[in-house]
C-alpha positions in Angstrom: 97.7 -9.2 4.9 97.8 -6.0 7.2 99.3 -8.1 10.0 102.1 -9.9 7.4 102.8 -6.3 5.9 103.2 -4.4 8.9 105.4 -7.0 10.9 107.8 -6.4 8.1 108.0 -3.2 8.3 108.7 -3.1 11.9 111.1 -5.9 11.3 113.0 -4.3 8.6 112.3 -6.9 6.0 110.3 -4.1 3.7 111.4 -1.0 3.7 109.0 1.0 0.6 106.0 -0.5 1.6 103.9 2.9 2.4 106.9 5.1 1.3 104.9 7.3 -1.3 102.3 8.6 1.4 104.1 11.4 2.3 103.7 12.1 -1.6 100.3 13.1 -1.3 98.5 16.6 -2.0 95.4 16.5 -0.2 92.9 18.5 -1.3 92.2 21.5 0.2 89.4 22.1 2.3 87.4 25.7 1.6 84.5 27.1 4.0 81.2 26.3 3.2 79.1 28.2 1.2 75.5 29.0 0.8 73.9 27.7 -2.0 74.0 31.0 -4.5 78.3 31.1 -3.6 77.9 27.6 -4.1 76.5 28.1 -7.5 78.6 31.1 -8.5 81.9 29.5 -7.1 84.4 27.5 -9.3 85.5 25.9 -6.6 83.2 25.6 -3.7 84.6 22.5 -1.8 83.8 21.8 1.7 86.0 18.5 1.9 89.7 18.3 2.4 92.4 19.1 4.8 92.9 23.2 4.8 95.3 24.8 3.9 97.3 27.8 4.6 96.9 31.1 2.5 99.7 30.2 -0.4 99.3 26.7 -0.2 95.4 26.5 -0.4 95.8 29.1 -3.8 98.3 27.0 -5.7 95.5 24.2 -4.7 92.7 26.0 -6.2 94.7 27.2 -9.6 95.7 23.6 -9.7 91.8 22.1 -9.1 90.9 24.8 -12.4 93.3 23.7 -14.5 92.9 19.6 -13.8 91.3 18.2 -17.0 88.0 15.5 -16.9 88.1 12.5 -16.3 87.9 10.5 -19.9 84.5 9.4 -21.3 84.7 5.4 -21.6 81.6 4.1 -21.9 82.6 0.4 -23.4 79.9 -1.4 -23.7 78.0 0.9 -25.7 81.2 1.1 -28.0 82.0 -3.0 -27.4 78.0 -3.5 -28.3 77.7 -1.1 -31.7 80.8 -2.5 -33.0 79.5 -6.5 -32.7 76.2 -5.0 -34.0 78.3 -3.6 -37.0 80.3 -6.4 -37.5 77.1 -9.1 -37.5 75.4 -6.8 -40.3 78.7 -6.5 -42.2 78.9 -10.4 -42.3 75.2 -10.8 -42.9 76.0 -9.0 -46.1 79.0 -10.6 -47.0 77.6 -14.1 -45.9 74.6 -13.1 -48.6 76.4 -12.6 -51.4 78.9 -15.5 -50.9 75.6 -17.6 -50.5 74.4 -16.1 -54.0 77.8 -16.6 -55.7 77.6 -19.9 -54.8 73.9 -20.6 -55.7 72.2 -18.2 -57.3 69.1 -18.3 -55.1 69.2 -14.7 -53.9 70.0 -12.4 -56.4 66.8 -10.2 -55.2 68.8 -9.6 -52.2 72.4 -9.2 -53.0 71.7 -5.1 -54.7 71.0 -4.6 -51.0 73.3 -6.0 -49.4 75.8 -4.8 -51.2 74.6 -0.9 -50.8 74.2 -1.6 -47.4 77.7 -2.8 -47.1 79.6 -0.4 -49.1 77.5 2.5 -47.6 78.5 1.1 -43.9 82.4 1.2 -45.0 82.4 4.2 -47.0 80.9 6.0 -43.5 82.8 4.5 -41.3 86.0 4.8 -43.2 85.2 8.8 -44.3 83.9 9.6 -40.9 87.1 8.5 -39.6 89.4 9.8 -42.3 88.2 12.7 -43.9 91.1 14.8 -43.1 93.6 12.6 -44.9 91.1 11.3 -47.3 90.9 15.3 -48.2 94.3 15.9 -47.9 95.6 13.3 -50.2 93.5 14.0 -52.9 93.9 18.1 -52.9 97.7 17.3 -52.8 97.4 14.8 -56.0 94.8 17.3 -57.0 97.6 20.5 -57.0 100.5 17.7 -58.4 98.1 16.8 -61.2 96.3 20.1 -61.9 97.0 20.3 -65.4 96.0 17.2 -66.5 92.5 16.9 -65.0 89.3 18.8 -66.4 88.8 22.2 -64.9 85.4 20.6 -63.5 87.0 18.4 -61.0 90.0 20.2 -60.0 87.3 23.0 -58.8 84.9 19.4 -57.4 88.2 19.6 -55.2 89.1 22.8 -54.4 85.6 23.3 -53.0 85.1 20.1 -50.6 83.4 21.4 -47.3 85.4 21.3 -44.0 84.3 18.1 -42.0 82.3 20.9 -39.8 80.2 21.9 -42.1 79.7 17.8 -43.7 75.8 16.8 -43.6 75.0 14.6 -40.4 78.4 15.7 -38.8 79.9 13.0 -40.9 84.2 13.5 -41.1 84.2 14.3 -37.5 84.2 10.8 -35.9 80.4 11.1 -33.8 78.7 9.1 -36.7 81.1 5.8 -36.0 84.0 6.7 -33.7 82.2 4.6 -30.8 81.9 1.7 -33.9 85.7 2.3 -34.1 86.5 2.1 -30.4 84.6 -1.0 -30.2 86.6 -3.3 -32.6 89.6 -1.9 -31.2 88.4 -2.9 -27.8 87.0 -6.7 -29.2 90.4 -7.0 -31.8 92.9 -5.6 -28.5 95.1 -8.3 -27.3 98.4 -6.0 -26.0 100.3 -7.8 -22.5 102.3 -5.6 -22.6 99.8 -2.7 -21.8 97.5 -5.1 -19.6 101.1 -5.8 -17.6 101.9 -1.5 -17.6 98.3 -0.9 -16.4 98.5 -3.8 -13.6 102.1 -2.5 -12.5 101.0 0.5 -12.0 98.1 -1.0 -9.7 100.6 -3.3 -7.3 102.7 -0.2 -7.5 101.1 2.5 -5.9 99.0 0.1 -3.6 102.0 -1.0 -1.8 103.4 2.7 -1.5 101.0 3.6 -0.2 100.6 1.2 2.3 97.5 -0.2 1.5 97.3 -4.0 2.5 96.0 -5.5 -1.1 97.6 -6.8 -4.3 95.0 -6.4 -7.2 96.2 -6.3 -10.4 93.0 -5.1 -11.5 91.7 -3.2 -8.8 87.3 -2.8 -8.6 85.1 -0.4 -7.0 84.4 -3.7 -4.4 87.6 -4.0 -3.1 87.6 -0.5 -2.3 85.1 -0.3 -0.4 85.6 -3.5 1.1 88.7 -2.3 2.3 87.4 1.6 3.5 85.0 -0.6 5.9 86.9 -2.7 7.3 89.4 -0.3 8.4 86.6 1.2 10.1 86.5 -1.8 12.3 89.6 -3.6 12.8 90.2 -4.0 16.3 93.4 -5.4 18.0 93.2 -9.1 18.0 95.5 -12.0 19.1 97.2 -13.8 17.3 95.4 -17.3 18.3 91.9 -17.4 18.2 92.1 -19.7 21.7 92.6 -17.1 23.7 96.3 -17.6 24.2 99.0 -15.4 22.6 102.5 -17.5 23.0 104.3 -14.8 23.6 102.5 -12.2 20.9 102.2 -9.0 22.4 98.9 -8.7 20.9 98.5 -4.7 22.0 101.0 -4.2 18.9 98.9 -6.4 16.6 98.9 -5.1 13.1 95.4 -3.6 11.6 94.5 -1.6 8.9 94.8 2.0 9.4 91.4 4.1 9.4 90.5 5.1 5.7 87.8 7.3 6.8 89.2 10.4 5.8 89.6 12.4 3.2 93.4 11.7 3.0 92.5 7.9 3.1 89.9 7.6 1.0 92.0 9.6 -1.4 94.8 6.7 -1.1 92.1 4.5 -2.2 91.3 6.4 -4.9 94.4 6.9 -6.1 94.7 3.3 -6.3 91.9 2.5 -8.4 92.5 5.2 -10.8 96.7 4.5 -11.6 95.8 1.8 -14.0 93.8 4.6 -15.4 96.4 7.5 -15.4 99.1 5.1 -16.6 97.7 4.4 -19.9 96.8 8.2 -21.0 100.5 8.6 -20.4 101.0 6.0 -23.1 98.2 5.7 -25.3 95.5 7.9 -26.5 92.4 5.3 -26.1 91.8 3.6 -22.9 91.1 -0.3 -23.6 92.7 -1.5 -20.7 92.2 0.6 -18.0 88.3 1.1 -16.4 88.4 5.1 -15.5 84.6 5.1 -13.8 85.6 2.5 -10.9 86.5 5.6 -8.9 83.0 7.1 -9.3 81.2 3.6 -8.5 83.7 2.7 -5.4 82.2 6.1 -4.4 78.8 5.7 -4.8 79.0 1.9 -3.2 81.0 3.2 -0.6 78.0 4.9 0.3 75.2 3.0 -0.1 77.2 0.2 1.8 77.7 2.1 4.7 74.2 3.5 5.1 72.8 -0.1 4.5 74.9 -2.1 6.8 74.4 0.6 9.8 78.1 2.2 9.6 78.6 5.5 11.1 78.2 8.1 8.4 79.3 11.0 10.7 83.0 10.7 9.9 82.5 9.0 6.6 79.6 12.0 5.3 83.0 14.5 6.5 85.6 12.8 4.2 82.7 12.5 0.9 82.1 14.3 -1.4 78.9 15.7 -1.2 77.6 16.8 -4.5 78.3 16.0 -8.3 80.6 18.8 -8.7 82.5 17.8 -5.8 82.4 14.0 -7.0 84.2 15.1 -10.1 86.3 17.1 -8.2 87.6 14.9 -5.9 88.3 12.1 -9.4 90.2 14.4 -11.4 92.6 15.3 -8.4 92.6 11.6 -7.5 93.4 10.7 -11.6 96.0 13.5 -11.6 97.5 12.5 -7.8 98.1 9.3 -9.5 99.6 10.3 -12.6 102.7 12.3 -10.3 103.3 9.7 -8.3 103.8 7.3 -11.2 105.7 9.8 -13.3 107.6 9.8 -10.1 108.7 6.6 -10.2 108.3 5.6 -13.7 110.8 3.2 -13.7 110.0 1.3 -10.7 107.3 0.7 -12.6 108.4 0.3 -15.9 110.4 -2.7 -14.0 107.2 -4.2 -12.6 105.6 -4.3 -15.8 108.6 -5.9 -18.1 108.3 -8.4 -15.3 104.5 -9.1 -15.4 105.0 -9.3 -18.8 107.5 -11.9 -18.4 106.1 -14.3 -16.1 106.8 -13.0 -12.8 102.8 -13.2 -11.8 102.9 -13.9 -7.9 103.0 -11.4 -5.3 106.0 -12.6 -3.7 107.6 -11.8 -7.1 106.0 -8.6 -7.8 107.7 -7.2 -3.8 110.8 -8.9 -4.3 111.5 -6.1 -7.6 109.4 -3.4 -5.7 112.1 -3.9 -2.6 114.6 -4.9 -5.1 115.9 -8.5 -3.4 
């Protein structure tokens, strides 16, 4: 893939492959500090490229204001939603069975209690503000018709922060609702939007990969392969048939702060795209970039790759990992917002059935 794309770029067949590389804002480098300084400094980063004074100050201000990576524990959410669904289905099934055969009369009061409590808790926990606001509005409109005791009770409803067990804040059943959304979600347009973001960013950053749903394995393999790609002849039998092997394309080394940042931007492009349109992540996976960094370090050590250059590019602790992730997500968001029309065109084409790499390249190049 690297050979094909590089040769096509060289002979002018494609023009937009790699055009976004100059738009990347590298992570700033600061001087290594001692442990006490690192603990007290809000930006103790020893990785990234050096910057001039004003540029470094700008980047440091940006680092401090970057939002956190969204927390997305979809396995727990789906598991809780599945357990909740099984419980509700079991209670309904027992009630239906008793209604037909009248053999489990002693159990149905308990199933009704569980069913009512579970459904009520979910509704109140996730719609507390709506329910209270509607109730108070209706109470004010009909104040003259309601008994004073009921009116006073409605006015004295506590804030959700003061509710027992945190009910009303979404903390009790919020993960269940999010899990149900994941189980019932089937949004092709949303999926295609995330896939288009990944393909566009990979193509624009010059990464020889067309994964519609990038993952940490592909990212780590791409980096490790770039460390060992040498000049290989076109034919394996030693004859080049006029092909200049010295000009053979290869993957540029990604073992640098900018190289790793490019891969992370690609991995987080679907996340940035989905966050720009929706409040909850369903089609993208925000943990893929952190898994990429972990797997890259593990694979490099276990496979015998030199860690000297790689360790200079990788963040060295959890704080730097978090900052690297936030910076990559912000860069992905900037690239996608600047090129939103191209991404939307590719997304519409994917939703319409343009599912091959050739179709995507044709759209990106405007053929």
